[in-house]
C-alpha positions as CSV (number, residue, x, y, z in Angstrom):
1,M,-13.7,10.5,6.2
2,M,-12.5,10.7,2.7
3,A,-8.8,10.5,1.7
4,P,-7.1,13.7,1.2
5,T,-5.5,14.4,-2.2
6,L,-1.7,14.1,-2.2
7,T,0.5,15.2,-5.1
8,T,4.1,14.4,-6.1
9,P,6.0,15.7,-9.1
10,R,4.4,12.9,-11.3
11,L,1.5,11.5,-9.3
12,T,-1.9,12.3,-7.8
13,L,-3.0,10.1,-4.8
14,R,-6.7,10.3,-4.2
15,M,-9.7,8.5,-2.7
16,P,-10.4,5.3,-4.5
17,V,-13.6,5.2,-6.7
18,L,-15.7,2.2,-7.8
19,A,-14.0,2.0,-11.2
20,D,-10.7,1.4,-9.4
21,F,-12.0,-2.0,-8.2
22,E,-11.5,-3.4,-11.7
23,H,-7.8,-3.1,-11.3
24,R,-7.8,-4.8,-7.9
25,A,-10.0,-7.6,-9.3
26,A,-7.6,-8.1,-12.2
27,F,-4.7,-8.2,-9.8
28,Y,-6.4,-10.8,-7.6
29,A,-7.4,-12.9,-10.6
30,S,-3.7,-13.2,-11.6
31,D,-0.7,-15.1,-10.2
32,R,0.8,-11.7,-9.3
33,S,-1.4,-11.9,-6.2
34,I,0.0,-15.1,-4.8
35,P,2.0,-13.2,-2.2
36,E,-1.2,-11.4,-1.2
37,D,-3.3,-14.6,-0.5
38,G,-4.4,-14.8,-4.1
39,P,-5.5,-15.7,-6.6
40,M,-9.0,-15.1,-5.5
41,D,-12.4,-14.8,-7.2
42,R,-14.0,-11.5,-7.9
43,R,-16.3,-11.8,-4.9
44,N,-13.5,-12.3,-2.4
45,A,-11.5,-9.6,-4.2
46,W,-14.4,-7.2,-3.6
47,Y,-14.6,-8.1,0.1
48,N,-10.9,-7.5,0.4
49,W,-11.0,-4.2,-1.4
50,A,-14.1,-2.9,0.4
51,A,-12.6,-3.8,3.8
52,D,-9.4,-1.8,2.9
53,L,-11.5,1.2,1.9
54,A,-13.5,1.0,5.1
55,R,-10.4,2.0,7.0
56,W,-11.0,5.6,5.8
57,P,-14.1,6.3,7.9
58,L,-13.1,4.0,10.7
59,S,-9.5,5.0,11.2
60,G,-8.8,8.1,9.1
61,Y,-6.4,6.3,6.8
62,G,-6.5,3.6,4.1
63,P,-5.5,3.1,0.5
64,F,-4.9,5.9,-2.0
65,S,-5.5,5.3,-5.7
66,V,-2.5,6.5,-7.6
67,D,-2.9,8.3,-11.0
68,D,-0.3,9.6,-13.4
69,T,-0.9,13.3,-13.2
70,A,0.0,14.1,-16.8
71,T,-2.1,11.4,-18.4
72,G,-4.7,10.6,-15.8
73,A,-3.8,6.9,-16.1
74,Y,-4.5,4.7,-13.1
75,C,-1.2,3.3,-11.8
76,G,-2.1,1.4,-8.7
77,E,-2.7,1.8,-5.0
78,V,-0.5,2.8,-2.1
79,G,-1.7,3.3,1.4
80,I,-1.9,2.3,5.0
81,Y,-3.6,-1.0,5.7
82,H,-4.5,-2.5,9.1
83,P,-6.9,-5.4,8.7
84,E,-7.8,-7.7,11.5
85,G,-4.8,-9.7,12.6
86,F,-2.2,-7.1,11.6
87,P,-0.2,-6.1,14.7
88,E,0.1,-2.5,13.6
89,P,-0.6,-0.3,10.5
90,E,1.3,-1.3,7.4
91,I,2.4,0.7,4.4
92,G,1.7,-1.3,1.3
93,W,1.3,-1.0,-2.4
94,F,0.4,-2.6,-5.7
95,V,0.8,-1.2,-9.2
96,V,-0.7,-2.3,-12.5
97,P,1.7,-4.2,-14.8
98,E,2.2,-1.3,-17.1
99,A,3.3,0.9,-14.2
100,E,5.9,-1.5,-12.8
101,G,9.5,-0.5,-12.9
102,H,8.9,3.3,-13.1
103,G,9.3,4.2,-9.5
104,I,5.6,4.8,-9.1
105,A,5.2,2.8,-5.8
106,H,8.3,4.4,-4.4
107,E,7.2,7.9,-5.1
108,A,3.7,7.3,-3.8
109,A,4.9,5.5,-0.7
110,Q,7.2,8.4,0.2
111,A,4.2,10.8,-0.1
112,V,2.0,8.5,2.1
113,M,4.8,8.1,4.7
114,A,5.2,11.9,4.9
115,W,1.4,12.3,5.2
116,A,1.2,9.7,8.0
117,R,4.0,11.4,9.9
118,Q,2.4,14.9,9.5
119,T,-1.2,13.8,10.2
120,F,-0.7,11.2,13.0
121,G,2.7,12.0,14.3
122,W,3.7,8.3,14.0
123,D,7.3,7.4,14.4
124,R,7.1,4.3,12.2
125,L,5.1,2.2,9.8
126,V,5.9,-1.4,8.9
127,S,5.6,-3.5,5.8
128,Y,4.5,-7.2,6.1
129,I,5.9,-8.9,3.0
130,D,5.8,-12.5,1.9
131,A,9.3,-13.9,1.9
132,G,9.1,-14.8,-1.7
133,N,8.1,-11.3,-2.9
134,S,11.6,-10.1,-3.5
135,R,10.5,-7.0,-5.6
136,S,8.4,-5.7,-2.7
137,I,11.1,-6.4,-0.2
138,A,13.6,-4.5,-2.4
139,L,11.2,-1.6,-2.7
140,A,10.6,-1.5,1.1
141,E,14.4,-1.4,1.6
142,R,14.8,1.3,-1.1
143,L,12.3,3.4,0.9
144,G,14.8,3.2,3.9
145,G,13.1,0.4,5.7
146,V,15.1,-2.2,7.6
147,R,14.2,-5.8,8.4
148,D,13.2,-6.2,12.0
149,T,13.0,-9.7,13.3
150,S,11.9,-8.5,16.7
151,L,8.5,-7.3,15.4
152,P,5.7,-9.8,14.7
153,G,4.3,-10.1,11.2
154,S,0.7,-10.7,10.1
155,T,1.8,-14.3,9.7
156,P,4.9,-16.1,11.1
157,E,6.4,-16.3,7.5
158,D,6.3,-12.5,6.9
159,V,9.4,-10.4,6.4
160,V,8.8,-7.4,8.6
161,I,10.3,-4.2,7.5
162,R,10.3,-1.2,9.8
163,H,10.1,2.3,8.3
164,D,11.3,5.2,10.5
165,L,9.1,8.2,9.8
166,R,10.9,10.6,12.0
167,G,12.8,12.0,9.1
168,F,9.6,13.2,7.5
169,A,8.7,16.8,8.5
């Protein structure tokens, strides 16, 4: 299965292509990846990225690459992740440094949450976020998510944020 193409007023969410890996490799080579088990070398970044992409044919969901529709510039990745050890599917994101602070991840995540509700009928998604990743926690809360200490994380240290999808038609 391939990812569908989703659009928002500013963004195009699409199936990742090989060239998109360079952005993920750069992310994992930097200190920005510390909350995501990084930094890691290129080989391990590849394994991580490829495993995320494998969700599409295996589960019917996975990461979307996010492009600025007007310019075609790659902005990042937003999608549904569910690697081994995650209690349930997670909505997650990363954006390239030049896309930070422009609402890209927020806009793309709303589109993915609506798609998940319409496609799978799910009532919720979660976000598992490292407690030190305050920007990601703030984004999850701006998306309407609430901290839920009753849900298990992917690690005991995770902040678990529950997103109610029932408001998405």
